[in-house]
C-alpha positions as CSV (number, residue, x, y, z in Angstrom):
1,X,35.0,-65.5,-223.3
2,X,31.7,-64.8,-222.0
3,X,28.4,-63.6,-224.5
4,X,28.4,-59.6,-223.9
5,X,24.9,-60.3,-225.3
6,X,22.3,-62.6,-225.3
7,X,19.1,-62.7,-228.1
8,X,16.6,-65.4,-227.2
9,X,13.5,-66.0,-229.8
10,X,13.7,-63.0,-230.5
11,X,10.1,-61.4,-232.7
12,X,8.8,-58.0,-234.0
13,X,6.0,-57.9,-235.8
14,X,5.3,-54.1,-237.0
15,X,1.3,-53.5,-237.7
16,X,1.4,-52.1,-240.9
17,X,-2.4,-52.0,-241.9
18,X,-4.6,-49.3,-243.6
19,X,-6.9,-47.1,-241.6
20,X,-9.5,-48.4,-239.5
21,X,-11.4,-46.6,-241.6
22,X,-10.8,-47.8,-244.9
23,X,-10.3,-51.2,-243.4
24,X,-14.0,-51.6,-242.6
25,X,-14.7,-50.0,-246.2
26,X,-13.3,-52.0,-247.8
27,X,-13.4,-55.5,-245.7
28,X,-10.0,-55.8,-245.1
29,X,-8.2,-57.6,-242.4
30,X,-5.5,-56.4,-240.6
31,X,-1.8,-56.8,-242.4
32,X,0.7,-57.9,-239.9
33,X,4.4,-57.7,-241.3
34,X,6.7,-60.1,-239.0
35,X,10.4,-58.6,-240.0
36,X,12.4,-60.9,-237.1
37,X,10.8,-64.2,-236.4
38,X,12.2,-66.3,-233.5
39,X,16.2,-65.3,-233.3
40,X,18.3,-66.8,-231.3
41,X,22.1,-66.0,-231.2
42,X,24.6,-64.6,-228.6
43,X,27.6,-61.9,-228.7
44,X,30.9,-62.8,-226.8
45,X,32.6,-59.8,-225.5
46,X,35.4,-58.4,-227.4
47,X,33.9,-60.1,-230.7
48,X,32.4,-58.6,-234.3
49,X,29.4,-60.6,-234.5
50,X,28.0,-59.5,-238.0
51,X,24.4,-60.0,-239.4
52,X,23.7,-61.0,-243.5
53,X,21.1,-61.1,-245.7
54,X,19.4,-59.3,-248.5
55,X,17.4,-56.0,-248.3
56,X,14.5,-57.0,-245.9
57,X,15.7,-59.9,-244.1
58,X,15.3,-57.8,-240.4
59,X,19.2,-57.3,-240.0
60,X,18.5,-53.2,-239.0
61,X,16.1,-54.2,-237.3
62,X,17.6,-56.0,-235.1
63,X,19.8,-53.8,-234.7
64,X,17.5,-51.0,-233.4
65,X,16.2,-53.9,-230.9
66,X,19.7,-54.0,-229.9
67,X,20.3,-50.3,-228.9
68,X,16.3,-50.0,-227.6
69,X,15.0,-47.8,-230.7
70,X,12.8,-50.2,-231.3
71,X,10.5,-52.9,-228.5
72,X,10.3,-56.6,-229.6
73,X,7.2,-57.8,-229.2
74,X,8.6,-61.4,-228.2
75,X,11.3,-62.6,-227.3
76,X,14.5,-61.2,-225.3
77,X,17.7,-59.2,-225.3
78,X,19.7,-59.3,-222.4
79,X,23.0,-56.9,-222.4
80,X,25.5,-57.8,-219.8
81,X,22.9,-60.3,-218.5
82,X,19.8,-57.9,-218.2
83,X,16.6,-58.1,-220.4
84,X,15.9,-53.7,-221.3
85,X,12.7,-55.1,-222.1
86,X,11.3,-56.4,-218.5
87,X,13.8,-55.1,-215.9
88,X,12.3,-52.6,-213.4
89,X,15.0,-51.3,-212.0
90,X,15.8,-47.9,-213.9
91,X,18.9,-47.5,-212.8
92,X,20.3,-51.0,-214.3
93,X,19.1,-50.5,-217.6
94,X,20.7,-46.9,-217.3
95,X,23.7,-48.0,-216.8
96,X,23.7,-50.9,-219.7
97,X,22.1,-48.7,-222.2
98,X,25.2,-46.3,-221.4
99,X,27.2,-49.0,-222.2
100,X,25.5,-49.5,-226.4
101,X,26.1,-46.7,-228.8
102,X,25.1,-47.1,-232.7
103,X,26.7,-46.2,-235.8
104,X,24.2,-45.6,-238.9
105,X,24.1,-46.2,-242.4
106,X,24.3,-42.2,-243.5
107,X,26.5,-40.3,-241.2
108,X,24.9,-36.9,-242.6
109,X,21.6,-37.8,-241.8
110,X,21.7,-38.2,-238.1
111,X,24.2,-35.7,-237.9
112,X,22.2,-32.2,-236.5
113,X,23.0,-29.7,-239.4
114,X,23.1,-26.6,-237.1
115,X,25.1,-28.0,-233.7
116,X,28.7,-27.9,-234.9
117,X,30.4,-30.7,-234.2
118,X,31.9,-30.4,-230.9
119,X,28.3,-30.3,-229.5
120,X,28.1,-33.0,-231.7
121,X,30.7,-35.2,-230.1
122,X,29.0,-34.1,-226.4
123,X,26.3,-34.7,-226.4
124,X,25.6,-38.5,-225.2
125,X,27.4,-37.2,-222.3
126,X,26.8,-33.3,-222.0
127,X,23.3,-35.0,-221.6
128,X,24.2,-36.9,-218.6
129,X,25.9,-34.1,-216.7
130,X,29.1,-35.2,-217.6
131,X,32.3,-33.4,-218.4
132,X,33.0,-32.2,-221.6
133,X,35.8,-30.2,-221.2
134,X,38.6,-30.6,-224.6
135,X,36.7,-34.7,-225.1
136,X,35.2,-33.3,-228.7
137,X,38.6,-32.4,-229.5
138,X,40.4,-35.5,-228.1
139,X,38.1,-37.9,-229.4
140,X,38.4,-36.5,-233.6
141,X,42.6,-37.0,-232.9
142,X,42.0,-40.1,-232.4
143,X,39.2,-41.2,-235.7
144,X,42.2,-39.8,-237.9
145,X,41.0,-35.6,-237.8
146,X,42.1,-32.2,-236.2
147,X,40.8,-30.6,-232.9
148,X,40.3,-27.5,-235.2
149,X,37.4,-30.0,-237.1
150,X,35.5,-29.1,-233.5
151,X,33.8,-25.5,-234.7
152,X,33.0,-26.6,-238.2
153,X,29.5,-28.0,-238.7
154,X,28.6,-31.5,-240.5
155,X,28.1,-30.1,-244.3
156,X,32.1,-28.9,-244.5
157,X,33.1,-32.5,-244.4
158,X,33.2,-35.3,-246.8
159,X,31.0,-38.6,-246.7
160,X,33.9,-41.0,-244.9
161,X,35.3,-37.6,-242.6
162,X,31.1,-37.5,-241.5
163,X,31.4,-41.1,-240.8
164,X,34.7,-40.3,-238.8
165,X,32.4,-38.1,-236.7
166,X,29.4,-40.6,-235.8
167,X,32.0,-42.8,-234.5
168,X,34.1,-40.2,-232.6
169,X,30.4,-39.4,-230.9
170,X,29.4,-42.8,-230.6
171,X,32.8,-43.3,-228.4
172,X,32.0,-40.3,-226.3
173,X,30.3,-42.5,-224.2
174,X,32.5,-44.9,-223.2
175,X,30.3,-47.8,-224.3
176,X,31.5,-51.4,-224.5
177,X,29.2,-52.1,-227.0
178,X,28.8,-50.8,-230.5
179,X,25.9,-51.5,-233.2
180,X,27.1,-50.6,-236.7
181,X,24.1,-50.9,-238.9
182,X,26.0,-50.4,-243.0
183,X,28.1,-48.5,-241.4
184,X,30.6,-47.7,-245.0
185,X,27.8,-48.6,-247.4
186,X,27.1,-44.6,-248.3
187,X,30.9,-43.9,-248.5
188,X,33.3,-44.6,-251.6
189,X,35.5,-48.6,-251.9
190,X,38.3,-46.1,-251.0
191,X,37.1,-44.2,-248.2
192,X,35.7,-47.8,-246.5
193,X,39.0,-49.1,-245.9
194,X,39.8,-46.3,-244.3
195,X,36.5,-46.2,-241.6
196,X,37.0,-50.6,-241.7
197,X,40.7,-50.5,-240.6
198,X,40.3,-47.3,-238.6
199,X,37.2,-49.3,-236.4
200,X,39.3,-52.9,-236.5
201,X,41.8,-50.5,-234.9
202,X,39.7,-49.1,-232.1
203,X,38.0,-52.6,-231.8
204,X,41.6,-53.6,-229.9
205,X,42.2,-50.3,-228.5
206,X,39.1,-50.0,-226.8
207,X,38.1,-53.1,-225.9
208,X,34.7,-52.8,-228.1
209,X,31.9,-55.6,-229.2
210,X,30.7,-54.7,-232.7
211,X,27.3,-55.9,-233.6
212,X,27.9,-55.2,-237.7
213,X,25.1,-55.2,-240.1
214,X,25.9,-55.5,-243.3
215,X,24.9,-57.0,-247.1
216,X,28.6,-56.5,-247.9
217,X,30.3,-60.2,-248.1
218,X,33.5,-58.7,-248.1
219,X,33.0,-55.8,-245.7
220,X,31.8,-59.0,-243.2
221,X,35.1,-61.0,-244.4
222,X,37.2,-58.6,-243.1
223,X,35.9,-57.5,-240.2
224,X,33.5,-60.2,-238.4
225,X,34.8,-63.4,-236.4
226,X,31.6,-64.3,-236.6
227,X,28.7,-64.4,-238.9
228,X,24.5,-64.7,-238.8
229,X,23.2,-65.3,-242.0
230,X,19.3,-64.0,-241.9
231,X,16.9,-64.3,-244.5
232,X,13.2,-63.2,-244.2
233,X,13.5,-62.7,-240.8
234,X,14.8,-65.5,-239.6
235,X,18.4,-67.0,-239.0
236,X,19.2,-69.9,-241.5
237,X,22.9,-70.2,-240.7
238,X,25.5,-69.0,-238.2
239,X,29.2,-70.0,-237.7
240,X,32.6,-68.9,-237.3
241,X,33.7,-66.5,-240.4
242,X,36.2,-69.0,-241.8
243,X,34.7,-71.8,-241.7
244,X,31.4,-70.3,-243.3
245,X,33.3,-68.4,-245.8
246,X,35.0,-71.9,-247.0
247,X,31.9,-74.5,-246.3
248,X,28.5,-73.0,-246.5
249,X,25.4,-75.3,-245.6
250,X,22.4,-73.8,-246.5
251,X,21.4,-73.2,-250.1
252,X,20.6,-69.8,-249.1
253,X,23.9,-68.7,-248.0
254,X,25.9,-70.5,-250.8
255,X,23.5,-68.2,-253.4
256,X,24.4,-65.3,-251.4
257,X,28.7,-66.2,-251.5
258,X,28.1,-67.6,-254.9
259,X,26.4,-64.0,-256.5
260,X,29.5,-62.4,-254.7
261,X,32.2,-60.2,-257.2
262,X,35.5,-62.3,-257.4
263,X,38.7,-60.8,-257.7
264,X,39.6,-64.7,-259.4
265,X,36.1,-64.4,-261.0
266,X,36.1,-63.0,-264.3
267,X,34.9,-64.2,-266.7
268,X,33.3,-67.0,-264.5
269,X,29.3,-67.9,-265.5
270,X,27.1,-67.4,-262.7
271,X,23.4,-68.0,-262.4
272,X,21.5,-65.0,-260.9
273,X,19.8,-65.8,-258.0
274,X,16.3,-67.3,-258.4
275,X,13.3,-65.4,-257.3
276,X,12.4,-62.9,-255.2
277,X,12.2,-62.5,-251.6
278,X,9.0,-63.4,-250.3
279,X,5.9,-61.0,-249.0
280,X,7.4,-60.8,-245.3
281,X,3.0,-60.1,-244.9
282,X,2.4,-63.3,-246.3
283,X,5.7,-65.1,-245.8
284,X,5.5,-69.2,-247.1
285,X,4.9,-72.2,-244.7
286,X,7.7,-74.2,-243.6
287,X,11.7,-72.8,-244.7
288,X,10.7,-69.1,-245.9
289,X,13.2,-70.1,-248.7
290,X,12.3,-73.3,-250.1
291,X,10.3,-71.9,-253.1
292,X,14.2,-70.1,-254.3
293,X,15.5,-73.6,-253.7
294,X,17.2,-75.3,-255.7
295,X,17.4,-78.7,-253.6
296,X,13.8,-77.9,-251.8
297,X,11.8,-81.3,-250.9
298,X,8.7,-81.6,-250.1
299,X,9.3,-81.6,-246.4
300,X,10.5,-78.4,-246.6
301,X,7.5,-76.4,-248.1
302,X,5.3,-77.6,-244.7
303,X,7.8,-78.4,-241.7
304,X,9.2,-75.1,-240.6
305,X,13.2,-76.6,-239.8
306,X,14.8,-76.0,-236.2
307,X,18.4,-74.2,-235.9
308,X,21.0,-77.4,-235.0
309,X,24.9,-77.6,-234.6
310,X,26.7,-79.4,-237.6
311,X,30.2,-78.9,-236.3
312,X,30.7,-75.3,-235.7
313,X,28.2,-74.0,-237.9
314,X,24.2,-73.5,-236.5
315,X,22.4,-74.2,-239.8
316,X,18.5,-74.6,-240.4
317,X,18.2,-76.5,-243.3
318,X,16.4,-80.0,-243.2
319,X,18.9,-81.4,-245.9
320,X,22.1,-79.4,-244.5
321,X,24.2,-82.7,-244.5
């Protein structure tokens, strides 16, 4: 399979400094937060690529860069061979943008409360002057709701139903790629399963490609073909799903798996994860994980490990073997 998305040395830095006058009076330097640092990976067509990691690891920032909501500070995002940040042909950019949609974490916050569901779903098509006759009704039935729901407002639905409306809106423009930013984290467990099964079915039926962002390893195990593990904005490990769950190589990935709930884990003694995520404004030198790593050596604090291949796995750790 060919790669539909190529991310090369992606970096995003945010200026979180105090206002200029405050900095002058208090003699403070600029404060720069590196949310994403030199991340590279590829997503194959018709596959699900999952990004996992603790809060603040840069997952959502990468998702927003891919859909064009946030520009990269450095590096490239190539979608179907087109770099949205540097491509000068507007027609090419518009064609690629039409192939990408996003499902957000909070379904209610991403729906306009003043619009009927019909207008919400039709918007991506009607904004470009397309024919929307019967579109909302057809899509609502495709995602397991009733065509009559098109006349209702978002507040008349439950959380799971609202997320189905968000999925219907994402499908309206006929995209090839959907970025799913924690699409089930705001839902009950039973509803999560329904929404995830719906997304799996739609992927097979419509040939979709998902960039799936989550911190829930059970959800990722159910959905993903390949998984990238992020820590403090850096990609530390990447492997096919079964390989990663069977034999994680990076100490951080091992820590995540050890801390995750397990069906057979009743009564087991698990050491809680050591330490806190460091400050992204002043990240540690060398390997970002070394202050919390149980196997770190002197080299880890001085030299940033490069991503390298060990079998099917790509890992950024000096001691991965």
